[in-house]
N, C-alpha and C positions, 0 to 999 in steps of 0.2 A: 473282789479283792484275792480271795481264795485261790481262784484259777491264774491269778496273777503270780501269786506267791510259788504255786507248783509249778509255773512255766519258770519261775527263776531259779527254782531247786534242782530242776532236770538239767536247764543250758550251764547251771553251774558246775554240775557234779561232770557234764560233758567237756567243759570247756577248762575244768579243772584236770581230769584225767590226761589231759594231752600236754599240759605244762612241762617243760624240762629246767633244769638249773640253770642258772645265768642265762635265760632265754630273754630278749629285748620282745615286748608285746606291740602289737598295734593298735594305731587309734579307737575309739569307741565307736565310732561309724563301722569299721572295717570289722571289729568285732560281732557287732552288732548282724550284719551281712552274712558272717562266716559262721554265725550261729543260728540265723533266720528267727531275730528275736527283735524287740524294739530296743533304742539306745539307752533310754532309763535302766532297761532289765540288766542291759551291757554293763554302766556304772557301777549298777547292785552289785552285778558280779565282781569288778574289780574292787568295790569297795569291802566286800567280804574276804577276798583276798588279801587285802592289805593286813585289817585287823586281824587276819589270822598269822601273818608272818609269811606269807607264802611268796608275796611279792612287796617289790619297794615301787611307790607310787608317788614320785615328784612332779605335778605338772603333769606335761607332754611324756616324761621319762617313764616306762613303766617296766620294771626288771625281774625276775623271776630267782627268788631268794634260794627255796628249796622247792622240793618236788612233796605236791601233797602225801600224806600219810593217809590211811584206811579212816581215821578219824577226823580228817577233815569234810570227807562226804556227806552229804545228807543220805539217810537210809533208803533205800529201794522203796520201802512201803509209802514214802513221802513224795515221790516221783512218779507221774504218767509219763509216756512218752509226748513230745510235742503234737504228732498226729493225733493221740487219744484226746489229748485236750483241745485242738481244733475241731475233731469229729463232733464230742460232747458237745461244744457250743451250738455248733453251725445245727445239729439235730435239736437241740432244746431252742432254738430260732425257730426253723421250719414246722415246729411243733406245738408253736404256742397257739394260743386261743384264736389271735388272729391273723395266722397266718394261714393264705388261700391262693389257688392260683394267681400269678398277676403281682404278687407280693415280690418288692424287687431287695437284692441282697448286696450290701454294698461292702467291698474287700476292707476298705481302709475301716470302717466303722466295726466291722469283726475283728480285726484285728487288735483296734484298740481296747475292744471288750475283753479281748484274750489276755492283751498283754504281751503281744509276740509281733512279728513283723508281715509284712503284707505279701512277702515271696512266698513265706510258708501257708499261707492261708489260700493263695492265687493256686499254689501248685495242687493245695487238697480238692478246692474247687473246677480244677479243668477233669482231673481224677475221676470226682462225682459225675461230672456234667454228661460222661459217655453214656451214662443210663438214660438219659433223657429226662431225668427230673427237673433240671436247674438248664437252663441257656444265657451265654456270655451275648452281654450287649455293652457297647461302649461306655467309655470313662469309667473301666474297675464295677460295672455292674452287673449282676445276673439276676434273672427273673425265675420265680418257681413256676414250672409247668403244672404242679398237681401230681397226687399219684392215682391212675386209673384203676379200673377192675383187670381190662387185659393186661398190663404191666404187670399188676401182681400175681396172675397165672402163670403169666411167663416166666417170673423170676421163680414161682413155686415149681414148675416142672424142671427149670435146670436144676434149681438146688436137690431135687430130689433123683435124679440121675446121678449127681457128683457123692450125696450121702450114700445112698444104698454102696455103693463104691468103695466109700471110705471105710463104713462101718462094717464091709466084709474083710478089710484089710487091717482095720482094728482088730477083729479077735483074732489075726492070725499072729499078732505081736509077739516075741519071746517073752515067759512069765518075770524075766528080770529087766524088762522095758521100763522107761521112766514114765511112760505114759497109763499104765495099771498104777503108780503111785497116786498120779493126779486123778485117776478116774474116781480112786478110792476117797482122798478128800474132796471131790466134787457130789459123791455122794452122801458126803456127812453133812455136807452144808445141806442140800436138800432136806434130809433128815432134820436137819437145827431148825430150818424154816417152819418145815409142818407143825415143830412143836408148838411154836409162838405165831401162825399163821394171820392173824388178824393183824398183827403190828409190822408184820414182817415180808410181808405179801409182793410188797411193791419190789424187794433185791429180787426178785427172780427173773427180772430181764437180764443184768447182768450176769447172773450165773446161767440162762439160759445160753447166753452169747458162747460164755468159756467151754462150756459143755459142749457144745455143736464145733465149736473152733479145735478143742482136742481132736474130737471124731476124725475131722478131715485132714487135719496135721498126719494123721496116719498113713492115708494115701500116699506120701511123698512126691506129690504133682506138681509142679510148678503150676500150672494151668489152674488147677483146682484150688491152689493157696492165695493166687491173686485174685481170683472171682471168690474166692470165699470172704476174704479181706474186705473186699469193696462192698457187696451185696450184706453182708453183716449189719452194718450199719443202720441200712433200711429194713431188714427180715426182725431182726430182734429189738428195733425201737415201736415195731407196731402196738405191742403193747400198751402202748401210752397215747395212742392216736386217739381210740374210744376207750374211756376210763369207765365204763358201765360194765358190772359185772365181773370187774377186772378179778375181786378174789377167788371167784369161784374158776373162771379160765385157768388163773395159776394154780390153781391149786389140782384140778385134773391134771393141767401139762406136768407138775411135779410130779407125780404119780406114774405118768408115760412114761416120763426120764427113768425114774426109779424101777420099770421094769426094762425099759430098754439098757438101761446101766446093768442089769439082771440077765439080760439074753448077752451083752458082750462079754462079762465075767465067766459066762459058762461055755464060750466058746464053740456054741452050738450054731454054726450058720443058718441053720434054718429056723432057729430061733430069733438068731440077730436081723433076719431080713425080715421074718415077720413084724416084729417091735419095732423095726425103722421103719417100715411102711405105715404102720397103724399111729406111730406117733406123727410123722409127715403128714399125713391126711389130716389129721386131728389140726395140726398147724396149719394148713393151706385155709382149712373151715376159718380159723380164728384170724387168719391174716386178713380175710376176705370181710369177714364181719368188722374187723377191727377199721376199716377203712372210713374217712370221715366222709360225712356225708355229701360233702363237694365234691369229693372223689371222682363219685358217680357222672359228673358232667364236665369234668374238667378237660383241659384242651389236651391233645393227644402229642 
């Protein structure tokens, strides 16, 4: 229900932002198709717009009475992008205890679970499938092929090439660049987790993803951005695959991140290169150690 509520809020904000006074709105199925959501979510959006006095809804006739004000939108912290919601639900499914090579993934079931339309789910799965971890089958079914050691090594190789370049570029950013403020915030969050590590160590996976995405953004390279957006959902969820010694692994990674951040703040290219290589070598080892036992014999 929480995921469905987030889908609703995100879709509501998108739809409300495009409304113009005196505009006639299309049918519920058309709105659902336009936003990539279910009909029930589209109906919920129309209901809220009507209750807020933004539209007049009389059976099939729907007319915009006024443009929404800032107060009519849900705050940004309550909304994730639809892509993030689908990604999180998908990864939770393939990382469940009973997930194994050969497991079927059904587009319709996944869409119902999330509360969105099958088109958005299908687009995500098609994009994800290019890495060879899932394979399309007839009738909206997909097969999980498994995460092998060879795949993990190839993934780590490419990631390291891109991040070494991105880290070097980050150190060259001007002092007034927004990335430095974002880096300071991420640094503070690392320090806060360390203060209460026993209860908060599981928060590291999401923070890890944010940190590395910030670094890759400094490269301003469309190919790096596209690559990293796609593989982040594989590389950073690996912390959940093997929960043994998770606290110790995350504590070590947090300290490595803080050393890495200090090197970036120094703007010293030698220190940045050293800290980046050290952390990525450690991350490669952690990824391999975190592979599910079934992964060694999974189909290529």
